[in-house]
FIPAPA-527802 format. One record per atom (N, C-alpha, C): x, y, z. Coordinates in steps of 0.02 Angstrom, whole numbers, plus 50000, padded with zeros to 5 digits. Layout:
<recs>
XYZ/...
</recs>
This chain:
<recs>
502824870748183/502494877148170/501774875948147/501374880948156/500674880248137/500384886848118/499844886548080/499494892748062/498944894248112/498914890248164/498414891348215/498494898148247/497944901748258/497994908348290/497504909048347/497464903648386/497044903948446/497464901948506/497354905348561/497714903948622/497424897748656/497804894848701/497584888748734/497054890348786/496434888648772/495884890148817/495894885548878/495694888448934/495634884548995/496284882349026/496844885549005/497494883449031/497694886949096/497354892349112/497544896349171/496994896349224/497194894749285/496734895049341/496774901849376/496354902549426/496304908949462/496974911249491/497314906949527/497914909049562/498504910149515/498514906749458/499044908049409/498974915249382/498364917249367/498244924049343/498424929149397/498244927649459/498424932249514/499174932849520/499534927249513/500264927449516/500554931949462/500284931349400/500524935449345/500444942949362/499864944549390/499704951549403/500124954349460/500164950749516/500544953249573/501284953349558/501524948549517/502224948549497/502394954749457/501924956949415/502034963049375/502114969149421/501774969049478/501834974549525/502514974649560/502894969149555/503564968549582/503594971349653/503254968149701/503184970849768/503834972249805/504334967849798/504964968949833/505324975149805/505284976049740/505584981949709/505254988249735/504594988049742/504234993849768/504424995449839/504514990249880/504684991249951/505394994149958/505874991149922/506564993349929/506704999849892/506415000549832/506575006349791/506105012249798/505455010949798/504975016449795/504745019049863/504645014449911/504375016649975/504795021950010/505455021050017/505855026150051/505815032950016/505815032949950/505755039249913/505075042449925/504555038349927/503885040949940/503845044050009/504185041050057/504185043750126/504455050950128/505005052250092/505315058850102/505105064050050/504845062049992/504605067249945/503845067349942/503525062449976/502795062349977/502535065250042/502055061750072/501765064350134/501965060450196/502575057650194/502885054750253/502475049450289/502295051050351/501935046250394/501265044250364/500985048250320/500325046750292/500335041750235/500925039250215/500975034750157/500535028550162/500495025050219/500055019050222/499345020550201/499075026150223/498385027950204/498325029550130/498865032150101/498855033750030/498805027349989/499145022050011/499075015649976/498365012949980/498045014150037/497355012050043/496905016149996/497045022749992/496675027049945/496765024649873/497395022949855/497525020549787/497165014049774/497165009649824/496815003249817/496065004249807/495775008949844/495055010349837/494905013049767/495345017549743/495245020349675/495275014849623/495745010249629/495795004849580/495244999749588/494974998949649/494394994649657/493784997749623/493715004349628/493175007749592/493235006449517/493845007149492/493965005749421/493794998449404/493964994049450/493884986849437/493154984749431/492704988149465/491994986249461/491744986549389/491864992149356/491664992749286/492074988349240/492714988049254/493194984249215/492984976849211/492854973749269/492694966649270/491984965249247/491534970149257/490844969149233/490824969049157/491214973549126/491254973449053/491624967149029/492094964749071/492464958749053/492034952549049/491444952649079/490984946949074/490704946349003/490714951948966/490414952048900/490934952748844/491514955448860/492044956248810/492644952048833/492724946148802/493274941648820/493774941748762/494314945248771/494784946348717/495484947648745/495994944748713/496694945648736/496924952848727/496544956748689/496714963848679/496514968148737/496144965348785/495964968748848/495744975948838/496134980748861/495944987848860/495774990148789/496164987948741/496024989748671/495324987348650/495174981148668/494524978248650/493954981948685/494054983748748/493534987248786/493394994148756/493924997648739/493845004448712/493515004348643/493694999348602/493364998648537/492624997548545/492424993048590/491714991648601/491344997548632/491685001248675/491345006748710/491345013248672/491935015448649/491995022048620/492045021848544/492355016648516/492425016148444/493125014248423/493205012848358/493835010348331/494385015648337/494225021948324/494745027148326/495065027548395/494645028248446/494915028548514/495225021948534/494955016448507/495235009848522/495945009248499/496095011648438/496775011348413/497225016348449/496935021848472/497315026448514/497505023048579/497035019448608/497165015648669/497665010048657/497615006848599/498085001548582/498795004148579/498885010048548/499545013148547/499805014648617/499355016948660/499545018348730/499775011948764/499415006448751/499595000048782/500274997648759/500394998048693/501044995948665/501605000148695/501495006648698/502005011148726/502135009448800/501595008348837/501665006948909/502075000748922/501914995348886/502244988948900/502954988648873/503094992348819/503784992848796/504194996948846/503915002648867/504275007148913/504405003748980/503905000449008/503994997349074/504474991449070/504464987749014/504944982349006/505654984949003/505754990448966/506414993448962/506644995849031/506184999049067/506355001649134/506544996049181/506134990749183/506264985249230/506874981149209/506954980049143/507544976349119/508184980049136/508164986649129/508744990749146/508914990249220/508394990649261/508484990149333/508764983249351/508524978049317/508784971349327/509534971149312/509734973849255/510434973949235/510864977649285/510614983349309/510984987549356/511104983849422/510574981149451/510644977949517/511004971149512/510924967649456/511294961449447/512044962749444/512234967949407/512934969849402/513214971849471/512814975749509/513024977849575/513134971849621/512674967049618/512714961149661/513304956749643/513384955249579/513944950949557/514614954249572/514654960749562/515284964249575/515454964149650/514944965149692/515064965349764/515244958449792/514974953149760/515084946449786/515724943249759/515854944149695/516404940649663/516894945249627/516754951749627/517214956449596/517214956149520/516714952949491/516664952449418/516284958449390/516574961849342/516274967749313/516034966249241/515394965949232/515084964849166/514584970449156/514574973549097/514114979049084/513394977149100/513014981849129/512324980549150/511894978149093/512014980749033/511564979148977/511654971948953/512234968848967/512324961848950/511864957548993/511824959149057/511364955449102/510644956449079/510474962549061/509794964049040/509604960148977/510074959748930/509934956048868/509874948548881/510304945848923/510264938748940/509594937148974/509384941649017/508744940749050/508174940849000/508204945348951/507684945748900/507654939248859/508224936248846/508234929948809/507864924548848/507974924248913/507634919348955/506884920848958/506714927148961/506004929248963/505654926948899/505974927748842/505684925648778/505574918148777/506074914448802/506004907048804/505404905048846/505334908048905/504764906448948/504104908848917/504144914248877/503544916648843/503304911848790/503774907948761/503604903148709/503364896548740/503644894748797/503434888648831/502714889148854/502454883748879/501764883848903/501674889348954/501134893048948/501024898748992/500954896649065/500744890249076/500704887849145/501394887449177/501914885949136/502594885449162/502814892349186/502684897449145/502854904249165/502504906249228/501874904149234/501484905849294/501774902549356/502014896349350/502304892949407/502974896149428/503374898049378/504014901349392/503884907949430/503414911849403/503254918249435/502974917149505/502564911949512/502264910549577/502774908949630/503274904849613/503794903049661/504204909149681/504414913149631/504804919049645/504404924049687/503764924649671/503344929449706/503254927449779/503154921049792/503074918749861/503684920249903/504274919349874/504894920749910/504964928149926/504834932449877/504944939649888/504434942549936/503804940349931/503304942649979/503444939850048/503674933650049/503814930350113/504344933950153/504884936150122/505424939450159/505204946250185/504774949750146/504524956250169/504044955350227/503594950450222/503124949150277/503484946850340/504034943150331/504434941150389/504734947350423/504964952050383/505224958350411/504674962150447/504084962550415/503514966050446/503344962850514/503294956250514/503114952550575/503624953750631/504264953450613/504794954450662/504764961450692/504654966450649/504614973350673/504014974250720/503434971950698/502824972950736/502834968950802/503164963050800/503204958950860/503634962350914/504144965950891/504604969150939/504384976250959/503854978750926/503614985550941/503194985351005/503374989551053/503014989551117/502414994251117/502454999551076/501895004351074/501775006451002/501195004650976/501035006250907/500775013450901/500925016450843/500645023050827/500185022450767/499645026250768/499145025650715/499015032350680/499485037050687/499405043450654/499385042950578/499655037550552/499655036550479/498955036650450/498465035050493/497775034450469/497345040350491/497655045350520/497295051450540/497205055950478/496595058250464/496475062350404/496935068350397/497075071850452/497485077850446/498215076150429/498415069850441/499105067750425/499145065450352/498725060750332/498805058050265/498545062750210/498135067650229/497905072550180/498385078550175/498895078550218/499375084050217/499985082350177/500495086850179/501115085750144/501015085250069/501465081750035/501415080849962/500985074649947/500345075149963/499885069549952/499875067349880/499885072249834/499845070649762/500405066249739/501025067849761/501595063849740/501555056749769/501355056249832/501265049549862/500745045549825/500195048749806/499655045249771/499895042649703/500295046649669/500565044449604/501005038349613/501455038649662/501885032849676/501465026749693/500945027749733/500525022149753/500155019049694/499865023249651/499515020749592/499995016949547/500595019649538/501085016449494/501305009649522/501235008649586/501415002249617/500944996649596/500374998449566/499884993449544/499924992049470/500414995149435/500454994149362/500494986749346/500064984649300/500054977649279/499444973949304/499054976949350/498484973249377/497944972049325/497934976149272/497434975449219/497554969149177/498124965749188/498294959849148/497794954149158/497374954549208/496874949249218/496444948349155/496274953849123/495854953449063/496244951049002/496904952449001/497324950348945/497334942748939/497274939348996/497284932048997/496584928948993/496084933048977/495394930648980/495264924848931/495584925048872/495474919648823/495794913048845/496254913348894/496604907348916/496374904948984/495904908649014/495664906949082/495154901349082/495134897849137/494574893449150/494004897949176/493424897349146/492844901449165/493014908949168/493194912049110/493424918949110/492944923949141/492284922749135/491804927549162/491874928349238/492074922949272/492164923449345/492894924149365/493344920849327/494054920949345/494354927949341/494194931649287/494464938449279/494254942949336/493604942649354/493354946849408/493684945149474/493704938749491/493994936749555/494744938349558/495104936949503/495824938249502/495964945749509/495554949849478/495664957149482/495584959649553/495024957849585/494894960149653/495394957249703/495574950949694/496064947849739/496744951349732/496954952649670/497604955749657/497634962749687/497114966749674/497104973649700/497114973649777/496714969349807/496694969049880/497364966749910/497664961649879/498314959149903/498854964649900/498884968049843/499394973349835/499274979049885/498644980849894/498464986249940/498674984550011/498464978750035/498614976650103/499374975850113/499704972950064/500434971950069/500804978550079/500664983450037/501024989850042/500814993850103/500174993550121/499934997350179/500254994750243/500254988050252/500544985150312/501304986150314/501634985150257/502364985850256/502584992950270/502264997750239/502455004750251/502315006750323/501765004250352/501595005750422/502105002550469/502314996350453/502814992950495/503484996650494/503684998950436/504315002750431/504285009150472/503695012250473/503605018450512/503675016850587/503395011050608/503455009050678/504185008250698/504585005650653/505295004350668/505695010850671/505605015050620/506015021250615/505775026550663/505115026950672/504825032250714/504555037950672/503985040450691/503665045750652/504085052050648/504415053750702/504785060050705/505405060250660/505715054450649/506335054250610/506245050950542/505625049150523/505515045250462/505795048750400/505595054950389/505795058550329/506555059350327/506855060950384/507585061950388/507955055450371/507735049850399/508065043450386/507985041350314/507385042150287/507255040150217/507665044450169/507705050850182/508075055350138/508825054350141/509075052050199/509805051250208/510095046050160/509745040450153/509995035050108/509405030650088/508985033150042/508375029350024/508525022349996/509075021749959/509235015349929/509405009849979/509655011850038/509865007050089/509395006750149/508885010950151/508455011350210/508165004550230/507845001150183/507524994750199/508054989450214/508614989550178/509154984850192/509414985650263/509504991950283/509764993350351/509284990850405/508634992050393/508134989650440/508124982050444/508174978850385/508184971450382/508794968650419/509364971950410/509974969550443/509904969850519/509604975350543/509524976050616/508994971350643/508464970250605/507904966150629/507994958750619/508274956850560/508314949750542/509024947050542/509504951450530/510194949150526/510494950450458/511154949650453/511504951050391/511274946650333/511074940550349/510854935950297/510284938750255/509854942850287/509264945450253/509454950150195/510014953650202/510234958150148/510414954150086/510774948550097/510964944350041/510334941450007/509884938950048/509264936150021/508864941349983/508794947350012/508404952649980/508734954849915/509394955049914/509754957049853/509604952249797/509614945749812/509464940749761/508734941149741/508284941749790/507574941949775/507364948249739/507734953749750/507604959849712/507724958549638/508264954949623/508424953349554/507894948649524/507694943549562/507184938949537/506504942349531/506374947249575/505754951049572/505714955049506/506274957949487/506294961749425/506224957049365/506514951149370/506424946249317/505684944249310/505364942949368/504664940849367/504224946249338/504364952549355/503974958149328/504054958649252/504674957749229/504804958049157/504424952549121/504424946549150/504064940949120/503324942449114/503044945349166/502324946949166/502164952149113/502574957449108/502454962649058/502574959948987/503054955648980/503184952448914/502564948648891/502284944648937/501684940748919/501104945248899/501024950848934/500484955448918/500574958448849/501184960848834/501314963948769/501244958848713/501454952648725/501394947448674/500664946348654/500224946848703/499514945748688/499204951748652/499444957748666/499224963448628/499444962848555/500064960948543/500324960048476/499954954448440/499814949048477/499434943448449/498744945848424/498414949848466/497754952448448/497794956948386/498314961048382/498394965448324/498484961448260/498884956048264/498984951848205/498344948348186/497974945848235/497344942348222/496824946948192/496834953348213/496344958148187/496564961448122/497144959448096/497374962048032/497664969048035/497874971248094/498154977948101/498894978048085/499234972348093/499934971848076/500044965148041/500664963248030/500844956947998/500454951248029/500084947647988/499644942348014/500024936648047/500644935448025/501034929948054/501164930848129/501114937048152/501244938248223/500694935248267/500144933248236/499594930048273/499664922448275/500204919948247/500314912648250/500454910548322/500164904848340/500314901948406/500714895548397/501084893848449/501534888048447/501134881648437/501424877048398/501064870948379/500844866848439/501264866348489/501104862148547/500924866048609/501194872148616/501084876048677/500504880948672/500284882448611/499754887348600/499904894148630/500534896048631/500734902648654/500904907048594/500814913648600/500964918148543/501714919048534/502034913748508/502774913448507/503084918648460/502744920048404/503014924948357/503024931848389/502474933448424/502434939948459/502974940348513/503104934748547/503624934648599/504314935948569/504454932648513/505114933348482/505214940448455/504704943148421/504774949748391/504874955148444/504454955048496/504544960148548/505194959248585/505414952948595/506044951648628/506624954648590/506634953648524/507164956448482/507154964048484/506564966948485/506504974248487/506784976948553/506594973948608/506834976248674/507594975348678/507844969648654/508564968248655/508944973448614/508674975348557/509004980348514/509064987048550/508524989048586/508544995448622/509044995048680/509054989448716/509524988648771/510244988848746/510364985648688/511034985748659/511234992848639/510764996448611/510895003448591/511065007648653/510675006648708/510795010348770/511495008748797/511705002448791/512355000548814/512915003448772/512835003048706/513345005648660/513425013148668/512865016648681/512875023948689/513065026048760/513215021148803/513405022548872/512895026648911/512245025048899/511715028448936/511705025949007/511565030349054/511525028349124/510895024049133/510965018049161/510375013549165/509805016249206/509955019749261/509435022249305/509185029149286/509645033549269/509455040549254/509175041249183/509495038049135/509305039049065/508785034149039/508745028249069/508275023149042/507705021849091/507875019749152/507355018049201/506895023949215/507175029749229/506775035649247/506285037449192/506535037749131/506105039649075/505585034249060/505805027949061/505345022549045/504785021949094/504925022649159/504415021949210/503895027549206/504115033749192/503655039349187/503205038549125/503505036649069/503115035649008/502595030149018/502805024649048/502345019049060/501775021149106/501935024849159/501415027049206/500895031349172/501115036049131/500645040349095/500215036349047/500525031849010/500155028048960/499625023548992/499805020349048/499325016049083/498745020149110/498885026049138/498355030349164/497875032449108/498155034149050/497735035948992/497285030048973/497575024048973/497185018048958/496615017149008/496765017949072/496255016949123/495705022149118/495885028249101/495385033549090/494945031649031/495265029348976/494885027348917/494405021648931/494625016748970/494195010948988/493615013149031/493735017749078/493195020249121/492645023449079/492845027549030/492355030648985/492005025248944/492395020348919/492115015048877/491595010948914/491715009448977/491235005549017/490575009149021/490605015649037/489985019549045/489585019548980/489925020948924/489585021348859/489325014448838/489735009248849/489555002448829/488895000348860/488825001448925/488214999148959/487625003848947/487765009948928/487215014448908/486935012348840/487385009848797/487165007648730/486855000748732/487044996748782/486804989848786/486434988848852/485874992148859/485504992048921/485204985148937/485184980748886/484914974048897/485404969748936/486034971848940/486534967948976/486464968849051/486654963749088/486574963849160/487144967649194/487044974049206/487544978149241/487174982849288/487384982949350/487064987349399/487244994549386/486864999149414/487015006249408/487695007749437/487865004349492/488515005449524/489095003349478/489064997149453/489624994449413/489654997449343/489074999149315/489055001549246/489125009049239/489005012849293/489025020149287/489395023549344/489165022549405/489425026549462/490165025049475/490335018649483/491035016849499/491515018949444/491365017449379/491825019649326/491885027249321/491335030849337/491375038149335/491835040749390/491765038049450/492205039949505/492935038349489/493035032549457/493715030549437/493985035349384/493545037249338/493745042049285/493985048549315/493625051149363/493815057449396/494475056549433/494525051049471/495135049849509/495755048849466/495695044749414/496255043549369/496465049849332/495985053949313/496145060249279/496545064849325/496345065049388/496715069149437/497435066649445/497515059949448/498185057049456/498605058649394/498305058249334/498665059849273/498915067049273/498485071549296/498685078649301/499275079349350/499245075649406/499785075949456/500435073249427/500395068149384/500995065449353/501325070749309/500915074049268/501175079249223/501475085049263/501135087049317/501375092649357/502025091049394/502115084749413/502705082849453/503185078249415/503205079149350/503575074349308/504325074349322/504605080049340/505325080249355/505475076549420/505055077549470/505155074149534/505075066649527/504565064549489/504425057449482/504955053849441/505235057249392/505745054149349/506435054449381/506525059349426/507185060249455/507675063349406/507415065949350/507845068849299/507775076449299/508345079849293/508345087149289/508365089549217/508365084949170/508395086949100/507765090749080/507845096449046/507255100249023/506835096348972/507155091448941/506805087448890/506255083248922/506315081748987/505815077649021/505125080749017/505095087349011/504455090849006/504095089148940/504465086448892/504165084748827/503835077748829/503965073948882/503695067148886/502935066948880/502555071248917/501825071048908/501615072148836/501945076748801/501775077948731/501915071748689/502465068348705/502645062248669/502105056848679/501905055848742/501405050648757/500735052248724/500505058448732/499865060348701/499925059948624/500515061448599/500615061148527/500565054048501/500835049248538/500785042148519/500055039948518/499675042148567/498955040448569/498595043548509/498765049748494/498435053248438/498615049848372/499215047248366/499415043648305/498975037548294/498755034348349/498295028748343/497625030748313/497395036648333/496765039248306/496845040748231/497415043848213/497555045248142/497605038748103/497925033748133/497985027148102/497295024348085/496835024848131/496155022348120/495815026248063/495935032848062/495635036948010/495895035047941/496555033547937/496855031447873/496555024847850/496465020247898/496155013747881/495455014747854/495075019347885/494385020547862/494375023347791/494865027647775/494885030747708/495125025747655/495665022047672/495965017547622/495605010847619/495405008247677/495085001647680/494445002147722/493925005247695/493315006247735/492994999847760/493034994547720/492744988147741/493124985247801/493784985947799/494184983547854/494034987447918/493924993947911/493754998147968/493104995848000/492614994147958/491974991747984/492054985048019/492504980947992/492604974348020/492954974448088/493354979648100/493744979848162/493304979248224/492754982948224/492314982548282/491964975848287/491824972848229/491494966448230/491964960748251/492614961848239/493104956748259/493114955848334/492994961448371/492984961148444/492264960648466/492034954648475/491324953548491/491234953148566/490634954548586/490464953448656/489964947848662/489984944348717/489574938348725/488854940048741/
</recs>
């Protein structure tokens, strides 16, 4: 053990960071679980173009995001950016949103892991074990990898990611190779701008959750000023192209006229059925296993992100200082990993003991809460970038990266957030009237962060002044 509270600098290269980010997006989970649903409740044939629209919006956000990242290198990422741009009060509000987002998305993904693992084991060997036991065991492994050298976690995620992307691209290639006549209506403006465009856009944006993690690893990157920028743009482009091509390939196979009907008939099996016809029965078994490993990889990525937020809070004196301790030999935030792991495990155990439905009661709520919280963070960062470069005109930032792009991103993200609130029942899949209270809960958590900052200013004014100085820019 050590009292050291610095992360291992220079331990992560460009592609390791990209792997962390794309793994968080859990591409196979998105293809099997989200795409069919987006086809029939969104704008159908226009879905490929919607992913391109979402990618463009996030690229707009990324210009300001990575430009500010050249000057603010901090494991607190969004929290650090908002503190420097808008102030400590909004920064702590953003910090609360980040904590909420990463706890909620971990619960959602862990629950999904438990559910599908139980389904797979039961179908293969007839063994029935409660879903939450699988979820807890997975969390234990995630914590162990979170404590080990971060490069090891990156290699594990990289291998799993290559396999899951590989099987989807193989399916895409097989479909497109056997297609005799391609259709391009997916990219016609009157098609992709029609139907339930808003719902499709929300699903598409949510498919990118976790891409902001490039900045979270900035203190551990080799050449963070360039690595963060390159990793962000590479990750966004990879995710955009992957989903756009895959959704377009599935449309070629099913046919534009019957797409919505086929997707609505059995969304959970749509991709499996196509894979069985195109690749053979073996592909279903492989996809079932890779879906489980995809969920594990996503959980690992979100765990690492939350650990670094907690590490930053401890280092900045916002919570128990011991949480900022790093491992003696691995230089990983092991205390933060253990504490968050125990917290997630406790919630999973509670959900199991209370017999909560893993998909309806936990996954649905967790994914909606996480989506809203991340969108609020991205809106806050867009505002912070604009203000930061207006206050620091001596810094090298173009008009495009420092003002225009973040403003366009601000408008776009705000519109998506409104769409989430308006369509919250559809997105969650829950008919419970309580789901309408989720936006109030999320905004309330953010507001509590602002109140928290105000209390610090009243009780410990010197500490309040120091908070902004703790997050320095280069």
